N, CA, C and O atoms as CSV, one atom per row, in Angstrom:
chain,resi,resn,atom,element,x,y,z
A,1,MET,N,N,42.184,-32.232,121.291
A,1,MET,CA,C,43.829,-32.604,121.728
A,1,MET,C,C,44.732,-31.447,121.710
A,1,MET,O,O,44.868,-30.869,120.631
A,2,ALA,N,N,45.263,-31.090,122.567
A,2,ALA,CA,C,46.550,-30.069,122.600
A,2,ALA,C,C,47.470,-30.670,122.001
A,2,ALA,O,O,47.687,-31.877,122.109
A,3,GLU,N,N,48.257,-29.694,121.140
A,3,GLU,CA,C,49.620,-30.078,120.839
A,3,GLU,C,C,50.641,-29.127,121.606
A,3,GLU,O,O,50.373,-28.024,122.084
A,4,THR,N,N,52.066,-29.891,121.625
A,4,THR,CA,C,53.200,-28.953,122.198
A,4,THR,C,C,54.238,-29.076,121.027
A,4,THR,O,O,54.400,-29.969,120.196
A,5,LEU,N,N,54.927,-27.811,121.245
A,5,LEU,CA,C,55.917,-27.569,120.147
A,5,LEU,C,C,56.809,-27.189,121.223
A,5,LEU,O,O,56.407,-26.605,122.229
A,6,SER,N,N,58.392,-27.615,120.959
A,6,SER,CA,C,59.293,-26.956,121.674
A,6,SER,C,C,60.406,-26.633,120.527
A,6,SER,O,O,60.485,-27.348,119.528
A,7,PHE,N,N,61.222,-25.563,120.721
A,7,PHE,CA,C,62.009,-24.915,119.804
A,7,PHE,C,C,63.554,-24.606,120.685
A,7,PHE,O,O,63.545,-24.561,121.915
A,8,LYS,N,N,64.480,-24.463,120.108
A,8,LYS,CA,C,65.850,-24.307,120.216
A,8,LYS,C,C,65.925,-22.549,120.717
A,8,LYS,O,O,66.232,-22.026,121.788
A,9,THR,N,N,65.543,-22.048,119.550
A,9,THR,CA,C,65.834,-20.457,119.790
A,9,THR,C,C,64.611,-19.642,119.905
A,9,THR,O,O,63.499,-20.105,119.652
A,10,LEU,N,N,64.812,-18.445,120.282
A,10,LEU,CA,C,63.419,-17.376,120.314
A,10,LEU,C,C,64.115,-16.129,120.040
A,10,LEU,O,O,65.006,-15.737,120.793
A,11,PHE,N,N,63.753,-15.471,118.983
A,11,PHE,CA,C,64.138,-14.138,118.494
A,11,PHE,C,C,63.162,-13.261,118.908
A,11,PHE,O,O,62.010,-13.482,118.535
A,12,GLN,N,N,63.400,-12.291,119.618
A,12,GLN,CA,C,62.586,-11.360,119.972
A,12,GLN,C,C,62.433,-10.135,118.714
A,12,GLN,O,O,63.512,-9.691,118.321
A,13,TYR,N,N,61.394,-9.665,118.177
A,13,TYR,CA,C,61.597,-8.547,117.146
A,13,TYR,C,C,60.734,-7.343,117.559
A,13,TYR,O,O,60.022,-7.381,118.563
A,14,ASP,N,N,60.801,-6.523,116.940
A,14,ASP,CA,C,60.118,-5.075,117.117
A,14,ASP,C,C,58.780,-5.238,116.246
A,14,ASP,O,O,58.776,-5.253,115.015
A,15,ILE,N,N,57.802,-5.341,116.947
A,15,ILE,CA,C,56.158,-5.506,116.493
A,15,ILE,C,C,55.803,-4.303,115.874
A,15,ILE,O,O,54.982,-4.290,114.957
A,16,ARG,N,N,56.419,-3.159,116.346
A,16,ARG,CA,C,56.137,-1.791,115.844
A,16,ARG,C,C,56.475,-1.715,114.409
A,16,ARG,O,O,55.794,-1.053,113.625
A,17,ARG,N,N,57.521,-2.387,114.057
A,17,ARG,CA,C,58.213,-2.259,112.677
A,17,ARG,C,C,57.403,-3.235,111.680
A,17,ARG,O,O,56.921,-4.318,112.010
A,18,SER,N,N,57.339,-2.601,110.297
A,18,SER,CA,C,57.056,-3.577,109.540
A,18,SER,C,C,57.954,-4.666,109.040
A,18,SER,O,O,59.166,-4.671,108.822
A,19,GLY,N,N,56.804,-5.816,108.888
A,19,GLY,CA,C,57.991,-7.075,108.741
A,19,GLY,C,C,58.582,-7.948,109.783
A,19,GLY,O,O,58.302,-7.665,110.948
A,20,ILE,N,N,59.183,-8.737,109.606
A,20,ILE,CA,C,59.814,-9.754,110.644
A,20,ILE,C,C,61.449,-9.567,110.252
A,20,ILE,O,O,61.724,-10.077,109.166
A,21,THR,N,N,62.384,-9.035,110.831
A,21,THR,CA,C,63.532,-9.304,110.473
A,21,THR,C,C,64.464,-9.952,111.615
A,21,THR,O,O,64.617,-9.402,112.705
A,22,VAL,N,N,65.013,-11.053,111.298
A,22,VAL,CA,C,65.919,-11.584,112.310
A,22,VAL,C,C,67.522,-11.668,111.810
A,22,VAL,O,O,67.774,-11.657,110.606
A,23,PRO,N,N,68.455,-11.743,112.695
A,23,PRO,CA,C,69.726,-12.183,112.576
A,23,PRO,C,C,69.681,-13.748,112.037
A,23,PRO,O,O,68.991,-14.646,112.521
A,24,VAL,N,N,70.618,-13.855,110.879
A,24,VAL,CA,C,70.606,-15.222,110.379
A,24,VAL,C,C,72.166,-15.526,110.216
A,24,VAL,O,O,72.975,-14.622,110.010
A,25,ARG,N,N,72.445,-16.576,110.301
A,25,ARG,CA,C,74.054,-17.412,110.218
A,25,ARG,C,C,73.515,-18.343,109.343
A,25,ARG,O,O,72.509,-19.032,109.507
A,26,LEU,N,N,74.387,-18.297,108.259
A,26,LEU,CA,C,74.198,-19.099,107.076
A,26,LEU,C,C,75.400,-20.363,107.068
A,26,LEU,O,O,76.521,-19.999,106.716
A,27,GLU,N,N,75.239,-21.687,107.403
A,27,GLU,CA,C,76.477,-22.570,107.550
A,27,GLU,C,C,76.534,-23.596,106.185
A,27,GLU,O,O,75.511,-24.055,105.677
A,28,TRP,N,N,77.484,-23.787,105.838
A,28,TRP,CA,C,77.593,-24.836,104.912
A,28,TRP,C,C,78.803,-25.380,105.017
A,28,TRP,O,O,79.791,-24.837,104.522
A,29,GLY,N,N,78.867,-26.804,105.842
A,29,GLY,CA,C,80.356,-27.319,105.926
A,29,GLY,C,C,80.971,-26.512,107.029
A,29,GLY,O,O,80.389,-26.295,108.092
A,30,ASP,N,N,82.209,-26.062,106.725
A,30,ASP,CA,C,83.051,-25.408,107.665
A,30,ASP,C,C,82.878,-24.072,107.407
A,30,ASP,O,O,83.415,-23.399,108.288
A,31,LYS,N,N,82.262,-23.310,106.421
A,31,LYS,CA,C,82.083,-22.069,105.926
A,31,LYS,C,C,80.690,-21.522,106.768
A,31,LYS,O,O,79.812,-22.296,107.151
A,32,ARG,N,N,80.664,-20.346,106.938
A,32,ARG,CA,C,79.765,-19.430,107.603
A,32,ARG,C,C,79.719,-18.031,106.998
A,32,ARG,O,O,80.697,-17.412,106.579
A,33,THR,N,N,78.490,-17.630,107.007
A,33,THR,CA,C,78.330,-16.440,106.737
A,33,THR,C,C,77.267,-15.738,107.452
A,33,THR,O,O,76.331,-16.495,107.710
A,34,GLU,N,N,77.094,-14.459,107.883
A,34,GLU,CA,C,75.794,-13.876,108.741
A,34,GLU,C,C,75.281,-12.799,107.786
A,34,GLU,O,O,76.016,-12.326,106.919
A,35,CYS,N,N,73.749,-12.336,107.988
A,35,CYS,CA,C,73.221,-11.228,107.532
A,35,CYS,C,C,71.899,-11.520,108.308
A,35,CYS,O,O,71.679,-12.444,109.092
A,36,LYS,N,N,71.075,-10.518,107.906
A,36,LYS,CA,C,69.598,-10.111,108.219
A,36,LYS,C,C,68.785,-10.520,107.425
A,36,LYS,O,O,68.975,-10.198,106.252
A,37,ALA,N,N,67.604,-11.359,107.748
A,37,ALA,CA,C,66.572,-11.971,106.869
A,37,ALA,C,C,65.438,-11.468,107.133
A,37,ALA,O,O,65.229,-11.323,108.337
A,38,LYS,N,N,64.395,-11.058,106.242
A,38,LYS,CA,C,62.960,-10.803,106.441
A,38,LYS,C,C,62.443,-12.229,106.296
A,38,LYS,O,O,62.824,-13.082,105.494
A,39,VAL,N,N,61.383,-12.329,107.347
A,39,VAL,CA,C,60.677,-13.799,107.212
A,39,VAL,C,C,59.486,-13.477,106.646
A,39,VAL,O,O,58.965,-12.369,106.769
A,40,ASP,N,N,58.934,-14.564,105.911
A,40,ASP,CA,C,57.793,-14.576,105.177
A,40,ASP,C,C,57.151,-15.991,105.532
A,40,ASP,O,O,57.517,-17.036,104.993
A,41,SER,N,N,56.214,-15.913,106.442
A,41,SER,CA,C,55.840,-17.402,107.070
A,41,SER,C,C,55.104,-17.977,106.137
A,41,SER,O,O,54.930,-19.158,106.439
A,42,GLY,N,N,54.384,-17.575,104.744
A,42,GLY,CA,C,53.684,-17.979,103.960
A,42,GLY,C,C,54.363,-18.478,102.619
A,42,GLY,O,O,53.805,-19.125,101.733
A,43,SER,N,N,55.951,-17.957,102.652
A,43,SER,CA,C,56.460,-18.381,101.364
A,43,SER,C,C,56.953,-19.964,101.306
A,43,SER,O,O,57.021,-20.552,102.385
A,44,SER,N,N,57.262,-20.599,100.228
A,44,SER,CA,C,57.383,-21.743,100.145
A,44,SER,C,C,59.286,-21.849,99.848
A,44,SER,O,O,59.888,-22.920,99.928
A,45,ALA,N,N,59.839,-20.767,99.573
A,45,ALA,CA,C,61.224,-20.701,99.694
A,45,ALA,C,C,61.906,-19.414,100.226
A,45,ALA,O,O,61.445,-18.272,100.221
A,46,CYS,N,N,63.168,-19.870,100.712
A,46,CYS,CA,C,63.739,-18.705,101.331
A,46,CYS,C,C,64.802,-18.017,99.975
A,46,CYS,O,O,65.376,-18.697,99.125
A,47,ILE,N,N,64.833,-16.710,100.081
A,47,ILE,CA,C,65.707,-16.157,98.979
A,47,ILE,C,C,66.881,-15.025,99.560
A,47,ILE,O,O,66.519,-13.934,100.000
A,48,PHE,N,N,68.165,-15.385,99.510
A,48,PHE,CA,C,68.952,-14.805,99.873
A,48,PHE,C,C,70.021,-14.075,98.828
A,48,PHE,O,O,70.173,-14.736,97.801
A,49,ALA,N,N,70.676,-13.030,98.878
A,49,ALA,CA,C,71.216,-12.460,97.947
A,49,ALA,C,C,72.563,-13.654,97.258
A,49,ALA,O,O,73.236,-14.406,97.964
A,50,ARG,N,N,72.630,-13.568,96.247
A,50,ARG,CA,C,73.742,-14.384,95.400
A,50,ARG,C,C,75.253,-14.521,96.394
A,50,ARG,O,O,75.864,-15.579,96.548
A,51,ASN,N,N,75.487,-13.734,96.747
A,51,ASN,CA,C,76.825,-13.470,97.559
A,51,ASN,C,C,77.013,-14.365,98.522
A,51,ASN,O,O,78.005,-15.059,98.743
A,52,TYR,N,N,75.784,-14.294,99.200
A,52,TYR,CA,C,75.790,-15.322,100.636
A,52,TYR,C,C,76.062,-16.591,100.424
A,52,TYR,O,O,76.889,-17.187,101.115
A,53,GLY,N,N,75.359,-17.191,99.383
A,53,GLY,CA,C,75.775,-18.665,98.911
A,53,GLY,C,C,77.049,-18.533,98.483
A,53,GLY,O,O,77.849,-19.318,98.990
A,54,GLU,N,N,77.462,-17.759,97.692
A,54,GLU,CA,C,78.989,-18.026,97.060
A,54,GLU,C,C,80.012,-17.766,98.132
A,54,GLU,O,O,81.131,-18.261,97.999
A,55,ASP,N,N,79.726,-17.037,99.174
A,55,ASP,CA,C,80.568,-16.999,100.529
A,55,ASP,C,C,80.646,-18.474,101.100
A,55,ASP,O,O,81.648,-18.897,101.678
A,56,LEU,N,N,79.675,-19.105,100.919
A,56,LEU,CA,C,79.643,-20.214,101.556
A,56,LEU,C,C,80.269,-21.580,100.604
A,56,LEU,O,O,80.470,-22.686,101.106
A,57,GLY,N,N,80.509,-21.261,99.212
A,57,GLY,CA,C,81.114,-22.283,98.282
A,57,GLY,C,C,79.823,-22.948,97.711
A,57,GLY,O,O,80.018,-24.031,97.157
A,58,LEU,N,N,78.590,-22.509,97.747
A,58,LEU,CA,C,77.523,-23.160,97.235
A,58,LEU,C,C,77.482,-23.062,95.301
A,58,LEU,O,O,77.616,-22.032,94.640
A,59,ASP,N,N,77.280,-24.327,94.827
A,59,ASP,CA,C,76.970,-23.961,93.434
A,59,ASP,C,C,75.375,-23.197,93.133
A,59,ASP,O,O,74.301,-23.774,92.959
A,60,ILE,N,N,75.608,-21.981,93.141
A,60,ILE,CA,C,74.213,-21.353,92.963
A,60,ILE,C,C,73.342,-21.634,91.764
A,60,ILE,O,O,72.130,-21.419,91.747
A,61,GLU,N,N,74.032,-22.122,90.781
A,61,GLU,CA,C,73.231,-22.331,89.537
A,61,GLU,C,C,72.361,-23.714,89.825
A,61,GLU,O,O,71.182,-23.860,89.502
A,62,LYS,N,N,73.070,-24.565,90.406
A,62,LYS,CA,C,72.288,-25.737,90.639
A,62,LYS,C,C,71.122,-25.933,91.725
A,62,LYS,O,O,70.203,-26.744,91.606
A,63,GLY,N,N,71.330,-24.971,92.908
A,63,GLY,CA,C,70.393,-24.665,93.777
A,63,GLY,C,C,70.520,-25.521,94.801
A,63,GLY,O,O,71.216,-26.521,94.624
A,64,TRP,N,N,69.822,-25.282,96.179
A,64,TRP,CA,C,69.967,-25.931,97.123
A,64,TRP,C,C,68.530,-25.614,98.350
A,64,TRP,O,O,68.027,-24.491,98.363
A,65,ILE,N,N,68.143,-26.426,99.050
A,65,ILE,CA,C,67.072,-26.204,99.855
A,65,ILE,C,C,67.029,-27.048,100.835
A,65,ILE,O,O,67.348,-28.186,100.489
A,66,ASP,N,N,66.713,-26.907,102.094
A,66,ASP,CA,C,66.368,-27.899,103.325
A,66,ASP,C,C,65.101,-27.155,104.279
A,66,ASP,O,O,64.614,-26.034,104.132
A,67,ARG,N,N,64.855,-27.942,105.036
A,67,ARG,CA,C,63.579,-27.653,106.031
A,67,ARG,C,C,63.996,-27.124,107.402
A,67,ARG,O,O,64.950,-27.456,108.106
A,68,VAL,N,N,62.947,-26.129,107.620
A,68,VAL,CA,C,63.177,-25.613,109.199
A,68,VAL,C,C,61.799,-25.516,109.765
A,68,VAL,O,O,60.853,-25.219,109.036
A,69,ARG,N,N,61.647,-25.764,111.076
A,69,ARG,CA,C,60.663,-26.074,112.045
A,69,ARG,C,C,60.414,-24.341,112.332
A,69,ARG,O,O,61.408,-23.745,112.749
A,70,LEU,N,N,59.408,-23.696,112.170
A,70,LEU,CA,C,59.191,-22.353,112.511
A,70,LEU,C,C,57.668,-22.159,113.503
A,70,LEU,O,O,56.604,-22.747,113.310
A,71,GLY,N,N,57.937,-21.297,114.422
A,71,GLY,CA,C,56.713,-20.938,114.967
A,71,GLY,C,C,56.696,-19.567,115.211
A,71,GLY,O,O,57.733,-19.004,115.562
A,72,LEU,N,N,55.617,-18.938,115.065
A,72,LEU,CA,C,55.330,-17.445,115.163
A,72,LEU,C,C,54.439,-17.036,116.054
A,72,LEU,O,O,53.453,-17.765,116.163
A,73,ILE,N,N,54.486,-16.036,116.764
A,73,ILE,CA,C,53.442,-15.461,117.561
A,73,ILE,C,C,53.953,-13.922,117.177
A,73,ILE,O,O,55.022,-13.370,117.440
A,74,ASP,N,N,53.025,-13.540,116.605
A,74,ASP,CA,C,53.078,-12.170,115.524
A,74,ASP,C,C,52.854,-11.328,116.816
A,74,ASP,O,O,53.893,-10.697,117.010
A,75,TYR,N,N,52.107,-11.108,117.597
A,75,TYR,CA,C,51.502,-10.192,118.360
A,75,TYR,C,C,52.673,-10.233,119.440
A,75,TYR,O,O,52.849,-9.077,119.826
A,76,GLU,N,N,53.191,-10.760,119.821
A,76,GLU,CA,C,54.043,-10.867,120.850
A,76,GLU,C,C,55.603,-10.550,120.307
A,76,GLU,O,O,56.495,-10.251,121.102
A,77,GLY,N,N,55.846,-10.659,118.725
A,77,GLY,CA,C,57.230,-10.140,118.237
A,77,GLY,C,C,57.943,-11.546,118.571
A,77,GLY,O,O,59.102,-11.424,118.969
A,78,LYS,N,N,57.476,-12.780,118.483
A,78,LYS,CA,C,58.299,-13.994,118.853
A,78,LYS,C,C,58.468,-14.799,117.538
A,78,LYS,O,O,57.559,-14.899,116.714
A,79,LEU,N,N,59.870,-15.448,117.376
A,79,LEU,CA,C,59.820,-16.319,116.363
A,79,LEU,C,C,60.693,-17.325,116.655
A,79,LEU,O,O,61.881,-17.169,116.938
A,80,TYR,N,N,60.078,-18.400,116.582
A,80,TYR,CA,C,60.930,-19.997,117.093
A,80,TYR,C,C,61.460,-20.532,115.982
A,80,TYR,O,O,60.779,-20.483,114.958
A,81,LEU,N,N,62.838,-21.182,115.943
A,81,LEU,CA,C,63.454,-21.676,114.933
A,81,LEU,C,C,64.024,-23.074,115.333
A,81,LEU,O,O,64.735,-23.160,116.334
A,82,SER,N,N,63.769,-24.027,114.674
A,82,SER,CA,C,64.759,-25.386,114.680
A,82,SER,C,C,64.870,-26.017,113.488
A,82,SER,O,O,64.022,-25.824,112.617
A,83,ASP,N,N,65.746,-26.706,113.327
A,83,ASP,CA,C,66.014,-27.589,112.096
A,83,ASP,C,C,65.062,-28.517,112.263
A,83,ASP,O,O,64.690,-28.996,113.335
A,84,TYR,N,N,64.520,-28.861,110.754
A,84,TYR,CA,C,63.404,-29.775,110.899
A,84,TYR,C,C,63.496,-30.919,111.433
A,84,TYR,O,O,62.538,-31.446,111.999
A,85,ASN,N,N,64.724,-31.498,111.323
A,85,ASN,CA,C,64.966,-32.982,111.889
A,85,ASN,C,C,65.259,-33.245,113.015
A,85,ASN,O,O,65.343,-34.375,113.496
A,86,ASP,N,N,65.523,-31.794,113.774
A,86,ASP,CA,C,66.036,-31.703,115.456
A,86,ASP,C,C,64.899,-32.505,116.172
A,86,ASP,O,O,63.738,-32.384,115.781
A,87,PRO,N,N,65.123,-33.069,116.894
A,87,PRO,CA,C,63.862,-33.530,117.809
A,87,PRO,C,C,63.413,-32.919,118.858
A,87,PRO,O,O,62.312,-33.083,119.383
A,88,ALA,N,N,64.669,-31.856,119.336
A,88,ALA,CA,C,64.073,-30.562,120.196
A,88,ALA,C,C,63.033,-30.923,121.000
A,88,ALA,O,O,62.477,-30.080,121.705
């Protein structure tokens, strides 16, 4: 049986470069900050420099994590992203 996935966002990245780097906007409440992030599709957590969380007013020592739906077609340089709970 075939499965169908849908995503809200597509990022094209340079497949000639090492790793996958995408622009990221981190938001918490009404605060936001932007940076570039490396994607590790096998990782169990995302790690950002402390200052990005502090810019958002997060309690860094307490910690925070959420879930994301991710699709990757590496040989085409495509990374698909959606909020895990988004019905997209």
